[in-house]
C-alpha beads as a LAMMPS data file, in Angstrom:
LAMMPS data file: protein, C-alpha beads

90 atoms
89 bonds

1 atom types
1 bond types

-500.0 500.0 xlo xhi
-500.0 500.0 ylo yhi
-500.0 500.0 zlo zhi

Masses

1 110.0

Atoms # bond

1 1 1 3.886 -93.183 -87.590
2 1 1 7.628 -92.371 -87.573
3 1 1 9.885 -91.724 -84.611
4 1 1 9.264 -88.553 -82.619
5 1 1 11.573 -85.722 -83.666
6 1 1 13.191 -83.482 -81.083
7 1 1 14.127 -79.869 -81.833
8 1 1 17.873 -79.371 -82.335
9 1 1 19.778 -76.169 -81.553
10 1 1 23.368 -75.048 -82.222
11 1 1 25.644 -73.852 -79.414
12 1 1 26.841 -70.290 -80.073
13 1 1 30.223 -71.088 -78.475
14 1 1 31.308 -74.466 -79.912
15 1 1 28.826 -74.711 -82.835
16 1 1 27.795 -78.241 -81.807
17 1 1 24.220 -79.292 -82.541
18 1 1 22.368 -80.900 -79.646
19 1 1 18.752 -81.510 -78.647
20 1 1 17.137 -78.310 -77.353
21 1 1 16.399 -79.893 -73.954
22 1 1 20.143 -80.515 -73.376
23 1 1 21.098 -76.852 -73.820
24 1 1 20.772 -73.594 -71.915
25 1 1 18.874 -70.678 -73.410
26 1 1 20.124 -67.121 -73.048
27 1 1 17.349 -64.628 -73.681
28 1 1 17.242 -60.918 -74.416
29 1 1 13.857 -59.711 -73.193
30 1 1 11.825 -57.088 -75.063
31 1 1 13.083 -54.633 -72.386
32 1 1 16.696 -55.454 -73.334
33 1 1 17.576 -57.497 -70.227
34 1 1 19.848 -60.478 -70.942
35 1 1 19.725 -63.520 -68.648
36 1 1 19.763 -67.310 -68.554
37 1 1 16.353 -68.838 -69.225
38 1 1 16.240 -72.144 -67.362
39 1 1 12.561 -72.702 -68.267
40 1 1 13.148 -72.090 -71.981
41 1 1 9.883 -70.156 -72.187
42 1 1 10.711 -66.511 -71.451
43 1 1 9.700 -64.047 -74.185
44 1 1 12.408 -62.456 -76.286
45 1 1 15.268 -63.290 -78.619
46 1 1 17.028 -66.480 -77.602
47 1 1 20.431 -68.039 -78.139
48 1 1 21.521 -71.501 -77.060
49 1 1 24.692 -72.676 -75.361
50 1 1 25.909 -76.062 -74.088
51 1 1 25.550 -76.773 -70.372
52 1 1 29.331 -76.892 -70.246
53 1 1 31.670 -74.632 -68.252
54 1 1 34.095 -74.374 -71.210
55 1 1 31.357 -72.976 -73.465
56 1 1 30.237 -70.531 -70.766
57 1 1 33.850 -69.281 -70.456
58 1 1 34.193 -68.994 -74.245
59 1 1 30.977 -66.945 -74.301
60 1 1 32.635 -64.212 -72.209
61 1 1 36.124 -64.494 -73.708
62 1 1 34.934 -63.976 -77.276
63 1 1 32.034 -61.631 -76.382
64 1 1 29.654 -63.853 -78.365
65 1 1 26.455 -62.194 -77.137
66 1 1 27.472 -58.916 -78.796
67 1 1 27.298 -60.687 -82.161
68 1 1 24.211 -62.801 -81.450
69 1 1 22.082 -59.915 -80.193
70 1 1 23.635 -57.319 -82.573
71 1 1 24.207 -54.913 -79.707
72 1 1 26.942 -54.110 -77.191
73 1 1 26.653 -56.304 -74.101
74 1 1 28.086 -55.093 -70.805
75 1 1 30.828 -57.113 -69.059
76 1 1 28.501 -57.353 -66.030
77 1 1 26.015 -59.413 -68.090
78 1 1 28.668 -62.021 -68.925
79 1 1 29.722 -62.203 -65.268
80 1 1 26.098 -62.586 -64.128
81 1 1 25.442 -65.388 -66.647
82 1 1 28.544 -67.235 -65.439
83 1 1 27.423 -66.813 -61.799
84 1 1 23.884 -68.028 -62.600
85 1 1 25.320 -71.053 -64.434
86 1 1 27.723 -71.900 -61.595
87 1 1 25.003 -71.361 -58.956
88 1 1 22.588 -73.654 -60.788
89 1 1 25.191 -76.393 -61.314
90 1 1 26.704 -76.307 -57.824

Bonds

1 1 1 2
2 1 2 3
3 1 3 4
4 1 4 5
5 1 5 6
6 1 6 7
7 1 7 8
8 1 8 9
9 1 9 10
10 1 10 11
11 1 11 12
12 1 12 13
13 1 13 14
14 1 14 15
15 1 15 16
16 1 16 17
17 1 17 18
18 1 18 19
19 1 19 20
20 1 20 21
21 1 21 22
22 1 22 23
23 1 23 24
24 1 24 25
25 1 25 26
26 1 26 27
27 1 27 28
28 1 28 29
29 1 29 30
30 1 30 31
31 1 31 32
32 1 32 33
33 1 33 34
34 1 34 35
35 1 35 36
36 1 36 37
37 1 37 38
38 1 38 39
39 1 39 40
40 1 40 41
41 1 41 42
42 1 42 43
43 1 43 44
44 1 44 45
45 1 45 46
46 1 46 47
47 1 47 48
48 1 48 49
49 1 49 50
50 1 50 51
51 1 51 52
52 1 52 53
53 1 53 54
54 1 54 55
55 1 55 56
56 1 56 57
57 1 57 58
58 1 58 59
59 1 59 60
60 1 60 61
61 1 61 62
62 1 62 63
63 1 63 64
64 1 64 65
65 1 65 66
66 1 66 67
67 1 67 68
68 1 68 69
69 1 69 70
70 1 70 71
71 1 71 72
72 1 72 73
73 1 73 74
74 1 74 75
75 1 75 76
76 1 76 77
77 1 77 78
78 1 78 79
79 1 79 80
80 1 80 81
81 1 81 82
82 1 82 83
83 1 83 84
84 1 84 85
85 1 85 86
86 1 86 87
87 1 87 88
88 1 88 89
89 1 89 90
C-alpha cells in the first residue's frame, strides 16, 4: 500500500498549490450567498484561498470572486470575507 494522498487545491489569489486542509474555502451557496466556509462542507460552488492576509487583500483588490463565480460580486461581500478572516485569526 502506497503513501496516503491528500487533496491539493490552488489558491485563486497567488495560484500556489497547497493541501486542501491548509486552505480556506469560499463558497457560493445555491441561494447565491457568498461566505467563508471554515468547515469545508457547505453546499455550493467553492473556491480556495491561502490562509494568508496578503491573499485575502488581493482577493478584494483584483475582484477575483467575480471571475471565479462568473457573476458580479458586491463590495460588501469582499469586506465581510476580510472581516470573517480577521475575526477568525485574531
